[in-house]
All heavy atoms as TSV, in Angstrom:
chain	resi	resn	atom	element	x	y	z
A	1	MET	N	N	83.483	147.553	154.796
A	1	MET	CA	C	82.945	147.437	156.141
A	1	MET	C	C	81.485	147.876	156.137
A	1	MET	O	O	81.112	148.851	155.523
A	1	MET	CB	C	83.753	148.309	157.098
A	1	MET	CG	C	83.214	148.269	158.509
A	1	MET	SD	S	84.180	149.256	159.652
A	1	MET	CE	C	85.228	147.986	160.265
A	2	ARG	N	N	80.656	147.126	156.849
A	2	ARG	CA	C	79.237	147.442	156.920
A	2	ARG	C	C	78.991	148.531	157.942
A	2	ARG	O	O	79.567	148.532	159.015
A	2	ARG	CB	C	78.454	146.191	157.286
A	2	ARG	CG	C	78.499	145.181	156.174
A	2	ARG	CD	C	77.879	143.886	156.534
A	2	ARG	NE	N	76.629	144.061	157.256
A	2	ARG	CZ	C	75.704	143.152	157.352
A	2	ARG	NH1	N	75.864	142.004	156.772
A	2	ARG	NH2	N	74.618	143.362	158.036
A	3	THR	N	N	78.115	149.428	157.587
A	3	THR	CA	C	77.765	150.503	158.511
A	3	THR	C	C	76.795	149.978	159.555
A	3	THR	O	O	76.201	148.907	159.401
A	3	THR	CB	C	77.115	151.680	157.762
A	3	THR	OG1	O	75.869	151.242	157.224
A	3	THR	CG2	C	78.010	152.187	156.652
A	4	SER	N	N	76.611	150.744	160.615
A	4	SER	CA	C	75.676	150.331	161.661
A	4	SER	C	C	74.253	150.260	161.115
A	4	SER	O	O	73.459	149.425	161.545
A	4	SER	CB	C	75.750	151.272	162.854
A	4	SER	OG	O	75.408	152.588	162.480
A	5	THR	N	N	73.942	151.110	160.142
A	5	THR	CA	C	72.606	151.070	159.529
A	5	THR	C	C	72.402	149.770	158.776
A	5	THR	O	O	71.335	149.149	158.872
A	5	THR	CB	C	72.403	152.270	158.578
A	5	THR	OG1	O	72.582	153.471	159.315
A	5	THR	CG2	C	71.027	152.251	157.950
A	6	ASP	N	N	73.416	149.320	158.049
A	6	ASP	CA	C	73.324	148.046	157.336
A	6	ASP	C	C	73.119	146.886	158.312
A	6	ASP	O	O	72.306	145.991	158.062
A	6	ASP	CB	C	74.582	147.787	156.509
A	6	ASP	CG	C	74.710	148.699	155.311
A	6	ASP	OD1	O	73.690	149.265	154.868
A	6	ASP	OD2	O	75.848	148.848	154.821
A	7	ARG	N	N	73.850	146.911	159.408
A	7	ARG	CA	C	73.704	145.855	160.422
A	7	ARG	C	C	72.307	145.874	161.016
A	7	ARG	O	O	71.699	144.818	161.233
A	7	ARG	CB	C	74.756	146.007	161.513
A	7	ARG	CG	C	76.158	145.618	161.068
A	7	ARG	CD	C	77.129	145.518	162.230
A	7	ARG	NE	N	77.211	146.719	163.038
A	7	ARG	CZ	C	78.040	147.734	162.818
A	7	ARG	NH1	N	78.871	147.687	161.797
A	7	ARG	NH2	N	78.057	148.776	163.615
A	8	MET	N	N	71.773	147.081	161.286
A	8	MET	CA	C	70.440	147.204	161.857
A	8	MET	C	C	69.389	146.670	160.887
A	8	MET	O	O	68.508	145.912	161.279
A	8	MET	CB	C	70.127	148.658	162.209
A	8	MET	CG	C	68.754	148.838	162.815
A	8	MET	SD	S	68.291	150.550	163.042
A	8	MET	CE	C	68.035	151.067	161.362
A	9	ILE	N	N	69.489	147.037	159.629
A	9	ILE	CA	C	68.523	146.571	158.629
A	9	ILE	C	C	68.575	145.052	158.498
A	9	ILE	O	O	67.532	144.385	158.444
A	9	ILE	CB	C	68.766	147.268	157.276
A	9	ILE	CG1	C	68.382	148.743	157.388
A	9	ILE	CG2	C	67.984	146.587	156.158
A	9	ILE	CD1	C	68.812	149.596	156.213
A	10	THR	N	N	69.762	144.503	158.478
A	10	THR	CA	C	69.921	143.054	158.395
A	10	THR	C	C	69.311	142.375	159.618
A	10	THR	O	O	68.622	141.359	159.495
A	10	THR	CB	C	71.414	142.685	158.265
A	10	THR	OG1	O	71.935	143.287	157.084
A	10	THR	CG2	C	71.614	141.183	158.203
A	11	ARG	N	N	69.537	142.930	160.802
A	11	ARG	CA	C	68.987	142.368	162.033
A	11	ARG	C	C	67.460	142.432	162.038
A	11	ARG	O	O	66.788	141.454	162.373
A	11	ARG	CB	C	69.565	143.110	163.236
A	11	ARG	CG	C	69.191	142.500	164.573
A	11	ARG	CD	C	69.783	143.261	165.740
A	11	ARG	NE	N	69.225	144.610	165.808
A	11	ARG	CZ	C	69.938	145.734	165.737
A	11	ARG	NH1	N	71.247	145.689	165.593
A	11	ARG	NH2	N	69.348	146.907	165.814
A	12	ILE	N	N	66.898	143.564	161.640
A	12	ILE	CA	C	65.445	143.715	161.615
A	12	ILE	C	C	64.823	142.733	160.623
A	12	ILE	O	O	63.800	142.116	160.901
A	12	ILE	CB	C	65.052	145.176	161.294
A	12	ILE	CG1	C	65.405	146.069	162.489
A	12	ILE	CG2	C	63.572	145.290	160.953
A	12	ILE	CD1	C	65.266	147.553	162.218
A	13	LYS	N	N	65.459	142.579	159.485
A	13	LYS	CA	C	64.982	141.621	158.489
A	13	LYS	C	C	65.023	140.202	159.053
A	13	LYS	O	O	64.079	139.428	158.882
A	13	LYS	CB	C	65.847	141.734	157.236
A	13	LYS	CG	C	65.407	140.893	156.093
A	13	LYS	CD	C	66.256	141.262	154.884
A	13	LYS	CE	C	66.313	140.194	153.858
A	13	LYS	NZ	N	67.184	140.534	152.739
A	14	SER	N	N	66.095	139.864	159.760
A	14	SER	CA	C	66.223	138.539	160.365
A	14	SER	C	C	65.143	138.315	161.419
A	14	SER	O	O	64.574	137.223	161.510
A	14	SER	CB	C	67.599	138.370	160.997
A	14	SER	OG	O	68.596	138.429	160.022
A	15	ILE	N	N	64.856	139.341	162.202
A	15	ILE	CA	C	63.811	139.241	163.220
A	15	ILE	C	C	62.461	139.005	162.554
A	15	ILE	O	O	61.695	138.132	162.967
A	15	ILE	CB	C	63.788	140.507	164.113
A	15	ILE	CG1	C	65.038	140.537	164.991
A	15	ILE	CG2	C	62.512	140.558	164.960
A	15	ILE	CD1	C	65.261	141.853	165.708
A	16	TYR	N	N	62.167	139.770	161.505
A	16	TYR	CA	C	60.903	139.601	160.791
A	16	TYR	C	C	60.773	138.179	160.249
A	16	TYR	O	O	59.736	137.525	160.417
A	16	TYR	CB	C	60.791	140.612	159.641
A	16	TYR	CG	C	59.587	140.351	158.774
A	16	TYR	CD1	C	58.318	140.731	159.194
A	16	TYR	CD2	C	59.708	139.697	157.557
A	16	TYR	CE1	C	57.203	140.462	158.418
A	16	TYR	CE2	C	58.606	139.430	156.775
A	16	TYR	CZ	C	57.352	139.809	157.211
A	16	TYR	OH	O	56.248	139.532	156.450
A	17	LEU	N	N	61.817	137.682	159.594
A	17	LEU	CA	C	61.773	136.338	159.016
A	17	LEU	C	C	61.645	135.265	160.094
A	17	LEU	O	O	60.955	134.260	159.894
A	17	LEU	CB	C	63.006	136.099	158.143
A	17	LEU	CG	C	63.073	136.959	156.871
A	17	LEU	CD1	C	64.421	136.784	156.176
A	17	LEU	CD2	C	61.921	136.652	155.935
A	18	TYR	N	N	62.269	135.482	161.237
A	18	TYR	CA	C	62.163	134.540	162.350
A	18	TYR	C	C	60.716	134.487	162.862
A	18	TYR	O	O	60.172	133.395	163.075
A	18	TYR	CB	C	63.116	134.957	163.474
A	18	TYR	CG	C	63.105	134.033	164.658
A	18	TYR	CD1	C	63.812	132.834	164.635
A	18	TYR	CD2	C	62.389	134.356	165.812
A	18	TYR	CE1	C	63.806	131.984	165.731
A	18	TYR	CE2	C	62.381	133.510	166.908
A	18	TYR	CZ	C	63.088	132.326	166.863
A	18	TYR	OH	O	63.082	131.483	167.934
A	19	ILE	N	N	60.096	135.653	163.038
A	19	ILE	CA	C	58.702	135.691	163.502
A	19	ILE	C	C	57.794	135.031	162.470
A	19	ILE	O	O	56.906	134.253	162.811
A	19	ILE	CB	C	58.251	137.137	163.791
A	19	ILE	CG1	C	59.059	137.732	164.937
A	19	ILE	CG2	C	56.755	137.183	164.107
A	19	ILE	CD1	C	58.856	139.235	165.129
A	20	LYS	N	N	58.013	135.334	161.208
A	20	LYS	CA	C	57.197	134.757	160.128
A	20	LYS	C	C	57.302	133.234	160.133
A	20	LYS	O	O	56.301	132.533	159.986
A	20	LYS	CB	C	57.632	135.330	158.783
A	20	LYS	CG	C	56.728	134.943	157.637
A	20	LYS	CD	C	57.071	135.780	156.432
A	20	LYS	CE	C	56.163	135.497	155.263
A	20	LYS	NZ	N	54.795	135.952	155.467
A	21	LYS	N	N	58.502	132.723	160.324
A	21	LYS	CA	C	58.723	131.272	160.324
A	21	LYS	C	C	58.075	130.602	161.539
A	21	LYS	O	O	57.474	129.551	161.418
A	21	LYS	CB	C	60.230	130.987	160.316
A	21	LYS	CG	C	60.585	129.529	160.336
A	21	LYS	CD	C	62.086	129.340	160.338
A	21	LYS	CE	C	62.443	127.878	160.486
A	21	LYS	NZ	N	63.882	127.702	160.618
A	22	ARG	N	N	58.192	131.222	162.707
A	22	ARG	CA	C	57.700	130.630	163.953
A	22	ARG	C	C	56.211	130.867	164.195
A	22	ARG	O	O	55.617	130.181	165.012
A	22	ARG	CB	C	58.487	131.184	165.137
A	22	ARG	CG	C	59.975	130.885	165.139
A	22	ARG	CD	C	60.280	129.449	165.510
A	22	ARG	NE	N	59.729	129.105	166.782
A	22	ARG	CZ	C	60.418	128.985	167.904
A	22	ARG	NH1	N	61.706	129.168	167.890
A	22	ARG	NH2	N	59.813	128.655	169.022
A	23	GLY	N	N	55.629	131.863	163.553
A	23	GLY	CA	C	54.210	132.161	163.765
A	23	GLY	C	C	54.013	133.236	164.813
A	23	GLY	O	O	53.742	134.373	164.496
A	24	THR	N	N	54.163	132.865	166.068
A	24	THR	CA	C	54.067	133.805	167.172
A	24	THR	C	C	55.251	133.576	168.104
A	24	THR	O	O	55.555	132.431	168.433
A	24	THR	CB	C	52.747	133.617	167.964
A	24	THR	OG1	O	51.648	133.798	167.062
A	24	THR	CG2	C	52.630	134.615	169.097
A	25	VAL	N	N	55.912	134.648	168.484
A	25	VAL	CA	C	57.046	134.543	169.398
A	25	VAL	C	C	56.927	135.620	170.474
A	25	VAL	O	O	56.244	136.623	170.289
A	25	VAL	CB	C	58.404	134.705	168.670
A	25	VAL	CG1	C	58.591	133.627	167.630
A	25	VAL	CG2	C	58.538	136.066	168.044
A	26	THR	N	N	57.614	135.403	171.566
A	26	THR	CA	C	57.637	136.400	172.637
A	26	THR	C	C	58.891	137.258	172.498
A	26	THR	O	O	59.859	136.867	171.840
A	26	THR	CB	C	57.648	135.744	174.027
A	26	THR	OG1	O	58.868	135.013	174.178
A	26	THR	CG2	C	56.454	134.813	174.219
A	27	THR	N	N	58.853	138.394	173.148
A	27	THR	CA	C	60.020	139.267	173.166
A	27	THR	C	C	61.212	138.527	173.764
A	27	THR	O	O	62.330	138.621	173.269
A	27	THR	CB	C	59.717	140.551	173.953
A	27	THR	OG1	O	58.553	141.168	173.399
A	27	THR	CG2	C	60.872	141.524	173.904
A	28	GLY	N	N	60.969	137.767	174.812
A	28	GLY	CA	C	62.033	136.994	175.457
A	28	GLY	C	C	62.676	135.987	174.524
A	28	GLY	O	O	63.900	135.800	174.543
A	29	GLU	N	N	61.864	135.331	173.695
A	29	GLU	CA	C	62.411	134.386	172.719
A	29	GLU	C	C	63.326	135.103	171.734
A	29	GLU	O	O	64.374	134.567	171.358
A	29	GLU	CB	C	61.283	133.709	171.933
A	29	GLU	CG	C	60.505	132.681	172.709
A	29	GLU	CD	C	59.364	132.125	171.884
A	29	GLU	OE1	O	59.644	131.343	170.944
A	29	GLU	OE2	O	58.215	132.488	172.159
A	30	LEU	N	N	62.933	136.294	171.326
A	30	LEU	CA	C	63.751	137.059	170.384
A	30	LEU	C	C	65.075	137.469	171.025
A	30	LEU	O	O	66.130	137.407	170.386
A	30	LEU	CB	C	62.991	138.290	169.892
A	30	LEU	CG	C	61.764	137.995	169.026
A	30	LEU	CD1	C	60.972	139.267	168.790
A	30	LEU	CD2	C	62.165	137.355	167.719
A	31	VAL	N	N	65.025	137.882	172.290
A	31	VAL	CA	C	66.250	138.246	173.013
A	31	VAL	C	C	67.194	137.041	173.055
A	31	VAL	O	O	68.377	137.170	172.753
A	31	VAL	CB	C	65.917	138.741	174.444
A	31	VAL	CG1	C	67.175	138.847	175.298
A	31	VAL	CG2	C	65.189	140.073	174.390
A	32	ASP	N	N	66.655	135.878	173.388
A	32	ASP	CA	C	67.480	134.669	173.468
A	32	ASP	C	C	68.022	134.263	172.104
A	32	ASP	O	O	69.197	133.912	171.970
A	32	ASP	CB	C	66.676	133.510	174.054
A	32	ASP	CG	C	66.340	133.709	175.517
A	32	ASP	OD1	O	66.987	134.558	176.181
A	32	ASP	OD2	O	65.413	133.029	176.007
A	33	GLU	N	N	67.179	134.315	171.093
A	33	GLU	CA	C	67.577	133.874	169.750
A	33	GLU	C	C	68.654	134.765	169.145
A	33	GLU	O	O	69.600	134.281	168.537
A	33	GLU	CB	C	66.347	133.843	168.830
A	33	GLU	CG	C	66.647	133.476	167.401
A	33	GLU	CD	C	67.109	132.034	167.212
A	33	GLU	OE1	O	66.818	131.176	168.068
A	33	GLU	OE2	O	67.777	131.773	166.194
A	34	PHE	N	N	68.507	136.078	169.303
A	34	PHE	CA	C	69.422	137.007	168.637
A	34	PHE	C	C	70.552	137.498	169.540
A	34	PHE	O	O	71.469	138.156	169.064
A	34	PHE	CB	C	68.634	138.175	168.033
A	34	PHE	CG	C	67.785	137.741	166.872
A	34	PHE	CD1	C	66.468	137.372	167.055
A	34	PHE	CD2	C	68.330	137.648	165.603
A	34	PHE	CE1	C	65.688	136.937	165.990
A	34	PHE	CE2	C	67.570	137.214	164.528
A	34	PHE	CZ	C	66.240	136.850	164.723
A	35	GLY	N	N	70.472	137.189	170.825
A	35	GLY	CA	C	71.564	137.532	171.730
A	35	GLY	C	C	71.793	139.027	171.875
A	35	GLY	O	O	72.939	139.465	172.009
A	36	ILE	N	N	70.724	139.797	171.813
A	36	ILE	CA	C	70.822	141.246	171.989
A	36	ILE	C	C	69.879	141.669	173.098
A	36	ILE	O	O	69.050	140.880	173.551
A	36	ILE	CB	C	70.522	142.015	170.672
A	36	ILE	CG1	C	69.206	141.578	170.063
A	36	ILE	CG2	C	71.642	141.815	169.676
A	36	ILE	CD1	C	68.855	142.283	168.772
A	37	THR	N	N	70.010	142.892	173.551
A	37	THR	CA	C	69.225	143.337	174.700
A	37	THR	C	C	67.748	143.476	174.354
A	37	THR	O	O	67.360	143.636	173.188
A	37	THR	CB	C	69.726	144.702	175.212
A	37	THR	OG1	O	69.469	145.694	174.213
A	37	THR	CG2	C	71.200	144.658	175.565
A	38	GLN	N	N	66.937	143.429	175.396
A	38	GLN	CA	C	65.505	143.598	175.228
A	38	GLN	C	C	65.199	144.979	174.639
A	38	GLN	O	O	64.303	145.128	173.823
A	38	GLN	CB	C	64.777	143.417	176.551
A	38	GLN	CG	C	63.273	143.459	176.394
A	38	GLN	CD	C	62.550	142.974	177.623
A	38	GLN	OE1	O	63.132	142.344	178.506
A	38	GLN	NE2	N	61.263	143.252	177.691
A	39	ARG	N	N	65.957	145.980	175.027
A	39	ARG	CA	C	65.756	147.330	174.500
A	39	ARG	C	C	65.997	147.382	172.990
A	39	ARG	O	O	65.249	148.011	172.252
A	39	ARG	CB	C	66.682	148.326	175.223
A	39	ARG	CG	C	66.598	149.729	174.696
A	39	ARG	CD	C	65.215	150.336	174.952
A	39	ARG	NE	N	65.099	151.589	174.258
A	39	ARG	CZ	C	64.209	151.854	173.302
A	39	ARG	NH1	N	63.338	150.950	172.939
A	39	ARG	NH2	N	64.170	153.026	172.725
A	40	THR	N	N	67.031	146.695	172.528
A	40	THR	CA	C	67.322	146.663	171.096
A	40	THR	C	C	66.224	145.923	170.340
A	40	THR	O	O	65.771	146.372	169.286
A	40	THR	CB	C	68.696	146.026	170.832
A	40	THR	OG1	O	69.689	146.792	171.502
A	40	THR	CG2	C	69.019	145.967	169.341
A	41	ILE	N	N	65.787	144.792	170.889
A	41	ILE	CA	C	64.680	144.049	170.271
A	41	ILE	C	C	63.447	144.936	170.184
A	41	ILE	O	O	62.776	144.999	169.149
A	41	ILE	CB	C	64.362	142.766	171.061
A	41	ILE	CG1	C	65.443	141.704	170.851
A	41	ILE	CG2	C	62.985	142.206	170.692
A	41	ILE	CD1	C	65.478	141.077	169.472
A	42	GLN	N	N	63.129	145.648	171.265
A	42	GLN	CA	C	61.952	146.509	171.274
A	42	GLN	C	C	62.061	147.606	170.216
A	42	GLN	O	O	61.102	147.905	169.517
A	42	GLN	CB	C	61.749	147.117	172.663
A	42	GLN	CG	C	60.390	147.750	172.829
A	42	GLN	CD	C	59.263	146.746	172.640
A	42	GLN	OE1	O	59.225	145.710	173.274
A	42	GLN	NE2	N	58.353	147.056	171.740
A	43	ARG	N	N	63.239	148.180	170.086
A	43	ARG	CA	C	63.464	149.218	169.083
A	43	ARG	C	C	63.252	148.651	167.677
A	43	ARG	O	O	62.601	149.279	166.833
A	43	ARG	CB	C	64.888	149.763	169.225
A	43	ARG	CG	C	65.133	151.046	168.498
A	43	ARG	CD	C	66.530	151.612	168.754
A	43	ARG	NE	N	66.943	151.512	170.149
A	43	ARG	CZ	C	68.049	150.897	170.566
A	43	ARG	NH1	N	68.889	150.342	169.726
A	43	ARG	NH2	N	68.351	150.858	171.858
A	44	ASP	N	N	63.765	147.450	167.433
A	44	ASP	CA	C	63.602	146.812	166.125
A	44	ASP	C	C	62.128	146.464	165.866
A	44	ASP	O	O	61.624	146.640	164.756
A	44	ASP	CB	C	64.465	145.559	166.023
A	44	ASP	CG	C	65.954	145.871	166.035
A	44	ASP	OD1	O	66.325	147.063	165.867
A	44	ASP	OD2	O	66.750	144.940	166.220
A	45	LEU	N	N	61.439	145.982	166.887
A	45	LEU	CA	C	60.016	145.671	166.745
A	45	LEU	C	C	59.210	146.932	166.452
A	45	LEU	O	O	58.256	146.904	165.668
A	45	LEU	CB	C	59.487	144.978	168.000
A	45	LEU	CG	C	59.960	143.536	168.200
A	45	LEU	CD1	C	59.624	143.062	169.603
A	45	LEU	CD2	C	59.354	142.614	167.151
A	46	ASN	N	N	59.606	148.048	167.055
A	46	ASN	CA	C	58.917	149.318	166.780
A	46	ASN	C	C	59.020	149.686	165.304
A	46	ASN	O	O	58.064	150.199	164.720
A	46	ASN	CB	C	59.475	150.443	167.650
A	46	ASN	CG	C	59.048	150.335	169.087
A	46	ASN	OD1	O	58.085	149.659	169.421
A	46	ASN	ND2	N	59.785	150.992	169.963
A	47	VAL	N	N	60.170	149.427	164.691
A	47	VAL	CA	C	60.339	149.681	163.256
A	47	VAL	C	C	59.381	148.788	162.465
A	47	VAL	O	O	58.716	149.242	161.527
A	47	VAL	CB	C	61.803	149.440	162.814
A	47	VAL	CG1	C	61.931	149.482	161.301
A	47	VAL	CG2	C	62.723	150.451	163.465
A	48	LEU	N	N	59.298	147.519	162.843
A	48	LEU	CA	C	58.418	146.589	162.145
A	48	LEU	C	C	56.944	146.949	162.340
A	48	LEU	O	O	56.149	146.852	161.398
A	48	LEU	CB	C	58.693	145.156	162.614
A	48	LEU	CG	C	60.050	144.589	162.200
A	48	LEU	CD1	C	60.359	143.306	162.951
A	48	LEU	CD2	C	60.108	144.365	160.698
A	49	VAL	N	N	56.575	147.395	163.534
A	49	VAL	CA	C	55.196	147.829	163.793
A	49	VAL	C	C	54.880	149.067	162.965
A	49	VAL	O	O	53.823	149.161	162.332
A	49	VAL	CB	C	54.971	148.104	165.294
A	49	VAL	CG1	C	53.652	148.832	165.533
A	49	VAL	CG2	C	55.007	146.808	166.089
A	50	TYR	N	N	55.787	150.031	162.957
A	50	TYR	CA	C	55.596	151.262	162.193
A	50	TYR	C	C	55.333	150.965	160.716
A	50	TYR	O	O	54.516	151.614	160.072
A	50	TYR	CB	C	56.821	152.167	162.340
A	50	TYR	CG	C	56.721	153.442	161.539
A	50	TYR	CD1	C	55.996	154.532	162.023
A	50	TYR	CD2	C	57.326	153.552	160.297
A	50	TYR	CE1	C	55.890	155.694	161.279
A	50	TYR	CE2	C	57.222	154.708	159.543
A	50	TYR	CZ	C	56.505	155.786	160.040
A	50	TYR	OH	O	56.388	156.934	159.299
A	51	ASN	N	N	56.025	149.960	160.191
A	51	ASN	CA	C	55.859	149.570	158.794
A	51	ASN	C	C	54.750	148.539	158.590
A	51	ASN	O	O	54.622	147.970	157.501
A	51	ASN	CB	C	57.192	149.049	158.237
A	51	ASN	CG	C	58.179	150.166	158.043
A	51	ASN	OD1	O	58.026	150.970	157.130
A	51	ASN	ND2	N	59.161	150.260	158.916
A	52	GLU	N	N	53.982	148.295	159.654
A	52	GLU	CA	C	52.829	147.384	159.634
A	52	GLU	C	C	53.188	145.965	159.209
A	52	GLU	O	O	52.438	145.295	158.507
A	52	GLU	CB	C	51.725	147.953	158.741
A	52	GLU	CG	C	51.223	149.299	159.216
A	52	GLU	CD	C	50.199	149.926	158.273
A	52	GLU	OE1	O	49.937	149.365	157.181
A	52	GLU	OE2	O	49.663	150.984	158.634
A	53	LEU	N	N	54.364	145.500	159.653
A	53	LEU	CA	C	54.816	144.154	159.316
A	53	LEU	C	C	54.594	143.158	160.439
A	53	LEU	O	O	54.492	141.955	160.197
A	53	LEU	CB	C	56.294	144.178	158.917
A	53	LEU	CG	C	56.596	144.987	157.655
A	53	LEU	CD1	C	58.094	145.090	157.436
A	53	LEU	CD2	C	55.909	144.386	156.448
A	54	VAL	N	N	54.543	143.637	161.683
A	54	VAL	CA	C	54.244	142.773	162.825
A	54	VAL	C	C	53.229	143.468	163.719
A	54	VAL	O	O	53.055	144.687	163.666
A	54	VAL	CB	C	55.499	142.408	163.664
A	54	VAL	CG1	C	56.514	141.651	162.836
A	54	VAL	CG2	C	56.107	143.617	164.316
A	55	SER	N	N	52.566	142.642	164.531
A	55	SER	CA	C	51.645	143.194	165.524
A	55	SER	C	C	51.768	142.358	166.787
A	55	SER	O	O	52.319	141.256	166.778
A	55	SER	CB	C	50.206	143.185	165.008
A	55	SER	OG	O	49.762	141.861	164.811
A	56	SER	N	N	51.228	142.896	167.852
A	56	SER	CA	C	51.271	142.208	169.133
A	56	SER	C	C	49.837	141.918	169.576
A	56	SER	O	O	49.184	142.766	170.175
A	56	SER	CB	C	51.986	143.073	170.177
A	56	SER	OG	O	52.038	142.414	171.411
A	57	PRO	N	N	49.346	140.702	169.261
A	57	PRO	CA	C	47.969	140.365	169.625
A	57	PRO	C	C	47.774	140.271	171.141
A	57	PRO	O	O	46.678	140.479	171.635
A	57	PRO	CB	C	47.728	139.024	168.941
A	57	PRO	CG	C	49.088	138.451	168.716
A	57	PRO	CD	C	50.027	139.614	168.577
A	58	SER	N	N	48.833	139.966	171.856
A	58	SER	CA	C	48.788	139.986	173.323
A	58	SER	C	C	50.125	140.506	173.824
A	58	SER	O	O	51.145	140.372	173.152
A	58	SER	CB	C	48.503	138.593	173.884
A	58	SER	OG	O	49.545	137.711	173.583
A	59	ARG	N	N	50.106	141.090	174.975
A	59	ARG	CA	C	51.291	141.744	175.515
A	59	ARG	C	C	52.518	140.815	175.498
A	59	ARG	O	O	52.507	139.750	176.091
A	59	ARG	CB	C	50.997	142.209	176.932
A	59	ARG	CG	C	52.082	143.047	177.535
A	59	ARG	CD	C	51.547	143.732	178.781
A	59	ARG	NE	N	52.585	144.387	179.518
A	59	ARG	CZ	C	52.995	145.631	179.271
A	59	ARG	NH1	N	52.432	146.318	178.314
A	59	ARG	NH2	N	53.948	146.164	179.999
A	60	GLY	N	N	53.560	141.248	174.794
A	60	GLY	CA	C	54.816	140.499	174.763
A	60	GLY	C	C	54.888	139.412	173.708
A	60	GLY	O	O	55.908	138.759	173.563
A	61	ALA	N	N	53.784	139.176	172.978
A	61	ALA	CA	C	53.787	138.174	171.906
A	61	ALA	C	C	53.688	138.901	170.569
A	61	ALA	O	O	52.990	139.900	170.448
A	61	ALA	CB	C	52.610	137.216	172.073
A	62	TRP	N	N	54.392	138.394	169.582
A	62	TRP	CA	C	54.471	139.058	168.280
A	62	TRP	C	C	54.167	138.097	167.159
A	62	TRP	O	O	54.538	136.929	167.204
A	62	TRP	CB	C	55.874	139.636	168.094
A	62	TRP	CG	C	56.184	140.659	169.121
A	62	TRP	CD1	C	56.797	140.450	170.320
A	62	TRP	CD2	C	55.837	142.034	169.085
A	62	TRP	NE1	N	56.861	141.621	171.018
A	62	TRP	CE2	C	56.278	142.623	170.281
A	62	TRP	CE3	C	55.190	142.837	168.144
A	62	TRP	CZ2	C	56.103	143.959	170.565
A	62	TRP	CZ3	C	55.019	144.172	168.422
A	62	TRP	CH2	C	55.473	144.728	169.624
A	63	THR	N	N	53.484	138.605	166.144
A	63	THR	CA	C	53.177	137.828	164.958
A	63	THR	C	C	53.249	138.747	163.739
A	63	THR	O	O	53.148	139.969	163.886
A	63	THR	CB	C	51.794	137.154	165.068
A	63	THR	OG1	O	51.619	136.248	163.993
A	63	THR	CG2	C	50.671	138.174	165.094
A	64	THR	N	N	53.437	138.165	162.566
A	64	THR	CA	C	53.481	138.984	161.357
A	64	THR	C	C	52.067	139.344	160.923
A	64	THR	O	O	51.102	138.656	161.261
A	64	THR	CB	C	54.204	138.251	160.198
A	64	THR	OG1	O	53.566	137.010	159.961
A	64	THR	CG2	C	55.671	138.037	160.531
A	65	THR	N	N	51.962	140.423	160.187
A	65	THR	CA	C	50.671	140.855	159.657
A	65	THR	C	C	50.475	140.253	158.277
A	65	THR	O	O	51.365	139.596	157.744
A	65	THR	CB	C	50.596	142.391	159.559
A	65	THR	OG1	O	51.579	142.836	158.628
A	65	THR	CG2	C	50.820	143.054	160.913
A	66	ALA	N	N	49.326	140.528	157.677
A	66	ALA	CA	C	49.040	140.026	156.331
A	66	ALA	C	C	49.691	140.871	155.239
A	66	ALA	O	O	49.602	140.537	154.068
A	66	ALA	CB	C	47.529	139.981	156.121
A	67	ARG	N	N	50.355	141.953	155.626
A	67	ARG	CA	C	50.980	142.821	154.641
A	67	ARG	C	C	52.043	142.064	153.850
A	67	ARG	O	O	52.876	141.359	154.405
A	67	ARG	CB	C	51.611	144.022	155.338
A	67	ARG	CG	C	52.187	145.004	154.353
A	67	ARG	CD	C	52.569	146.285	155.014
A	67	ARG	NE	N	53.036	147.198	153.971
A	67	ARG	CZ	C	53.303	148.449	154.174
A	67	ARG	NH1	N	53.153	148.960	155.375
A	67	ARG	NH2	N	53.710	149.209	153.208
A	68	LYS	N	N	51.993	142.213	152.560
A	68	LYS	CA	C	52.938	141.523	151.675
A	68	LYS	C	C	54.267	142.269	151.658
A	68	LYS	O	O	54.294	143.491	151.602
A	68	LYS	CB	C	52.395	141.460	150.248
A	68	LYS	CG	C	51.075	140.737	150.130
A	68	LYS	CD	C	51.267	139.268	150.326
A	68	LYS	CE	C	49.952	138.543	150.094
A	68	LYS	NZ	N	49.854	137.317	150.800
A	69	VAL	N	N	55.355	141.508	151.721
A	69	VAL	CA	C	56.699	142.100	151.644
A	69	VAL	C	C	57.532	141.314	150.664
A	69	VAL	O	O	57.306	140.138	150.427
A	69	VAL	CB	C	57.405	142.134	153.013
A	69	VAL	CG1	C	56.645	142.973	154.006
A	69	VAL	CG2	C	57.640	140.766	153.551
A	70	LYS	N	N	58.512	141.995	150.138
A	70	LYS	CA	C	59.479	141.347	149.251
A	70	LYS	C	C	60.786	141.273	150.028
A	70	LYS	O	O	61.472	142.274	150.190
A	70	LYS	CB	C	59.640	142.161	147.980
A	70	LYS	CG	C	60.621	141.589	146.998
A	70	LYS	CD	C	60.690	142.454	145.772
A	70	LYS	CE	C	61.916	142.120	144.967
A	70	LYS	NZ	N	62.080	143.055	143.843
A	71	ALA	N	N	61.094	140.104	150.546
A	71	ALA	CA	C	62.310	139.921	151.339
A	71	ALA	C	C	63.364	139.259	150.457
A	71	ALA	O	O	63.219	138.124	150.041
A	71	ALA	CB	C	62.033	139.078	152.562
A	72	SER	N	N	64.405	140.009	150.161
A	72	SER	CA	C	65.467	139.439	149.330
A	72	SER	C	C	66.754	139.342	150.097
A	72	SER	O	O	66.935	139.898	151.126
A	72	SER	CB	C	65.663	140.270	148.091
A	72	SER	OG	O	65.923	141.602	148.421
């Protein structure tokens, strides 16, 4: 059985890859795509911002940074 931490890491990785694929997305698009609350999306985005993987060039819009990652 997967722990809640494993599920969270998998979800955050999926969010990052979705943003990378789409270019720029809104928080609302992420809520709709992943079917989770806006609060959960915001918490996951905070993790990605902390690790310098995404940024918000305008309020509510998200894009990936130039930081290189190894996504396996």
